[in-house]
DRENVEXPA-336634 format. One record per residue (C-alpha): residue in three letters; x, y, z. Coordinates in nm, 2 decimals. Layout:
<recs>
<rec><type>ala</type><x>X</x><y>Y</y><z>Z</z></rec>
...
</recs>
This chain:
<recs>
<rec><type>unk</type><x>0.00</x><y>0.00</y><z>0.00</z></rec>
<rec><type>unk</type><x>0.15</x><y>0.34</y><z>-0.10</z></rec>
<rec><type>unk</type><x>0.13</x><y>0.66</y><z>0.10</z></rec>
<rec><type>unk</type><x>-0.13</x><y>0.91</y><z>-0.01</z></rec>
<rec><type>unk</type><x>-0.07</x><y>1.28</y><z>-0.01</z></rec>
<rec><type>unk</type><x>-0.28</x><y>1.52</y><z>0.18</z></rec>
<rec><type>unk</type><x>-0.57</x><y>1.69</y><z>0.00</z></rec>
<rec><type>unk</type><x>-0.61</x><y>2.06</y><z>-0.04</z></rec>
<rec><type>unk</type><x>-0.93</x><y>2.02</y><z>0.17</z></rec>
<rec><type>unk</type><x>-0.73</x><y>1.86</y><z>0.45</z></rec>
<rec><type>unk</type><x>-0.46</x><y>2.13</y><z>0.43</z></rec>
<rec><type>unk</type><x>-0.71</x><y>2.41</y><z>0.44</z></rec>
<rec><type>unk</type><x>-0.90</x><y>2.26</y><z>0.73</z></rec>
<rec><type>unk</type><x>-0.58</x><y>2.21</y><z>0.93</z></rec>
<rec><type>unk</type><x>-0.49</x><y>2.58</y><z>0.86</z></rec>
<rec><type>unk</type><x>-0.82</x><y>2.70</y><z>0.99</z></rec>
<rec><type>unk</type><x>-0.80</x><y>2.47</y><z>1.29</z></rec>
<rec><type>unk</type><x>-0.45</x><y>2.59</y><z>1.38</z></rec>
<rec><type>unk</type><x>-0.56</x><y>2.95</y><z>1.36</z></rec>
<rec><type>unk</type><x>-0.86</x><y>2.88</y><z>1.59</z></rec>
<rec><type>unk</type><x>-0.64</x><y>2.68</y><z>1.83</z></rec>
<rec><type>unk</type><x>-0.61</x><y>2.95</y><z>2.10</z></rec>
<rec><type>unk</type><x>-0.88</x><y>3.08</y><z>2.33</z></rec>
<rec><type>unk</type><x>-0.80</x><y>3.44</y><z>2.26</z></rec>
<rec><type>unk</type><x>-0.84</x><y>3.38</y><z>1.89</z></rec>
<rec><type>unk</type><x>-1.18</x><y>3.22</y><z>1.96</z></rec>
<rec><type>unk</type><x>-1.27</x><y>3.53</y><z>2.16</z></rec>
<rec><type>unk</type><x>-1.16</x><y>3.76</y><z>1.87</z></rec>
<rec><type>unk</type><x>-1.36</x><y>3.56</y><z>1.62</z></rec>
<rec><type>unk</type><x>-1.67</x><y>3.57</y><z>1.85</z></rec>
<rec><type>unk</type><x>-1.63</x><y>3.94</y><z>1.89</z></rec>
<rec><type>unk</type><x>-1.59</x><y>4.00</y><z>1.52</z></rec>
<rec><type>unk</type><x>-1.88</x><y>3.77</y><z>1.43</z></rec>
<rec><type>unk</type><x>-2.11</x><y>3.96</y><z>1.65</z></rec>
<rec><type>unk</type><x>-2.04</x><y>4.30</y><z>1.48</z></rec>
<rec><type>unk</type><x>-1.97</x><y>4.44</y><z>1.14</z></rec>
<rec><type>unk</type><x>-1.61</x><y>4.54</y><z>1.24</z></rec>
<rec><type>unk</type><x>-1.39</x><y>4.62</y><z>1.54</z></rec>
<rec><type>unk</type><x>-1.09</x><y>4.84</y><z>1.58</z></rec>
<rec><type>unk</type><x>-0.76</x><y>4.71</y><z>1.72</z></rec>
<rec><type>unk</type><x>-0.76</x><y>4.96</y><z>2.00</z></rec>
<rec><type>unk</type><x>-1.12</x><y>4.86</y><z>2.11</z></rec>
<rec><type>unk</type><x>-1.02</x><y>4.49</y><z>2.12</z></rec>
<rec><type>unk</type><x>-0.71</x><y>4.57</y><z>2.33</z></rec>
<rec><type>unk</type><x>-0.93</x><y>4.74</y><z>2.59</z></rec>
<rec><type>unk</type><x>-1.17</x><y>4.43</y><z>2.61</z></rec>
<rec><type>unk</type><x>-0.94</x><y>4.13</y><z>2.58</z></rec>
<rec><type>unk</type><x>-0.70</x><y>4.05</y><z>2.87</z></rec>
<rec><type>unk</type><x>-0.38</x><y>4.06</y><z>2.67</z></rec>
<rec><type>unk</type><x>-0.11</x><y>4.31</y><z>2.57</z></rec>
<rec><type>unk</type><x>-0.16</x><y>4.51</y><z>2.25</z></rec>
<rec><type>unk</type><x>0.15</x><y>4.34</y><z>2.09</z></rec>
<rec><type>unk</type><x>0.01</x><y>3.99</y><z>2.18</z></rec>
<rec><type>unk</type><x>-0.33</x><y>4.09</y><z>2.03</z></rec>
<rec><type>unk</type><x>-0.15</x><y>4.19</y><z>1.71</z></rec>
<rec><type>unk</type><x>0.02</x><y>3.85</y><z>1.69</z></rec>
<rec><type>unk</type><x>-0.32</x><y>3.67</y><z>1.73</z></rec>
<rec><type>unk</type><x>-0.48</x><y>3.90</y><z>1.48</z></rec>
<rec><type>unk</type><x>-0.20</x><y>3.83</y><z>1.23</z></rec>
<rec><type>unk</type><x>-0.25</x><y>3.45</y><z>1.27</z></rec>
<rec><type>unk</type><x>-0.62</x><y>3.48</y><z>1.20</z></rec>
<rec><type>unk</type><x>-0.55</x><y>3.71</y><z>0.91</z></rec>
<rec><type>unk</type><x>-0.28</x><y>3.48</y><z>0.76</z></rec>
<rec><type>unk</type><x>-0.53</x><y>3.20</y><z>0.78</z></rec>
<rec><type>unk</type><x>-0.78</x><y>3.41</y><z>0.59</z></rec>
<rec><type>unk</type><x>-1.05</x><y>3.41</y><z>0.86</z></rec>
<rec><type>unk</type><x>-1.04</x><y>3.78</y><z>0.92</z></rec>
<rec><type>unk</type><x>-0.94</x><y>4.08</y><z>0.71</z></rec>
<rec><type>unk</type><x>-0.81</x><y>4.42</y><z>0.82</z></rec>
<rec><type>unk</type><x>-0.82</x><y>4.77</y><z>0.68</z></rec>
<rec><type>unk</type><x>-0.55</x><y>5.02</y><z>0.77</z></rec>
<rec><type>unk</type><x>-0.66</x><y>5.38</y><z>0.80</z></rec>
<rec><type>unk</type><x>-0.38</x><y>5.54</y><z>1.00</z></rec>
<rec><type>unk</type><x>-0.37</x><y>5.56</y><z>1.30</z></rec>
<rec><type>unk</type><x>-0.63</x><y>5.28</y><z>1.33</z></rec>
<rec><type>unk</type><x>-0.67</x><y>4.93</y><z>1.20</z></rec>
<rec><type>unk</type><x>-1.02</x><y>4.79</y><z>1.15</z></rec>
<rec><type>unk</type><x>-1.09</x><y>4.42</y><z>1.14</z></rec>
<rec><type>unk</type><x>-1.38</x><y>4.21</y><z>1.03</z></rec>
<rec><type>unk</type><x>-1.47</x><y>3.85</y><z>0.95</z></rec>
<rec><type>unk</type><x>-1.36</x><y>3.74</y><z>0.60</z></rec>
<rec><type>unk</type><x>-1.71</x><y>3.62</y><z>0.51</z></rec>
<rec><type>unk</type><x>-1.60</x><y>3.40</y><z>0.21</z></rec>
<rec><type>unk</type><x>-1.34</x><y>3.21</y><z>0.41</z></rec>
<rec><type>unk</type><x>-1.57</x><y>3.20</y><z>0.72</z></rec>
<rec><type>unk</type><x>-1.83</x><y>3.01</y><z>0.51</z></rec>
<rec><type>unk</type><x>-1.56</x><y>2.78</y><z>0.37</z></rec>
<rec><type>unk</type><x>-1.44</x><y>2.71</y><z>0.73</z></rec>
<rec><type>unk</type><x>-1.80</x><y>2.63</y><z>0.84</z></rec>
<rec><type>unk</type><x>-1.84</x><y>2.40</y><z>0.54</z></rec>
<rec><type>unk</type><x>-1.51</x><y>2.22</y><z>0.60</z></rec>
<rec><type>unk</type><x>-1.57</x><y>2.17</y><z>0.97</z></rec>
<rec><type>unk</type><x>-1.93</x><y>2.06</y><z>0.92</z></rec>
<rec><type>unk</type><x>-1.82</x><y>1.80</y><z>0.66</z></rec>
<rec><type>unk</type><x>-1.55</x><y>1.67</y><z>0.90</z></rec>
<rec><type>unk</type><x>-1.80</x><y>1.63</y><z>1.19</z></rec>
<rec><type>unk</type><x>-2.05</x><y>1.46</y><z>0.97</z></rec>
<rec><type>unk</type><x>-1.78</x><y>1.22</y><z>0.84</z></rec>
<rec><type>unk</type><x>-1.69</x><y>1.13</y><z>1.20</z></rec>
<rec><type>unk</type><x>-2.04</x><y>1.10</y><z>1.32</z></rec>
<rec><type>unk</type><x>-2.13</x><y>0.86</y><z>1.03</z></rec>
<rec><type>unk</type><x>-1.86</x><y>0.61</y><z>1.11</z></rec>
<rec><type>unk</type><x>-1.93</x><y>0.30</y><z>1.31</z></rec>
<rec><type>unk</type><x>-1.86</x><y>0.33</y><z>1.68</z></rec>
<rec><type>unk</type><x>-1.53</x><y>0.20</y><z>1.80</z></rec>
<rec><type>unk</type><x>-1.63</x><y>0.06</y><z>2.14</z></rec>
<rec><type>unk</type><x>-1.28</x><y>0.10</y><z>2.28</z></rec>
<rec><type>unk</type><x>-1.27</x><y>0.16</y><z>2.66</z></rec>
</recs>
């Protein structure tokens, strides 16, 4: 049996999962999902982390394509990237349906 390469779907799903793999990033996504946009300065006043740490988390989410930012000096405004948000929802939904449809393992 030969090794199979990873699919583009698997790579994309893993990238989204990695970006969402921190509680602060989940808090950021929840905050952005509940509004049309949010400014970096406003988030730094709400979230219990330093501004520089917030910037790192925002960059990780932005690099994964889950959020997008608009720079209008001196502020940076962020919002959910709706296209990739829908893609992430679809990929995670498909994964959980796949897992739920498999026979149970009964390992204890």
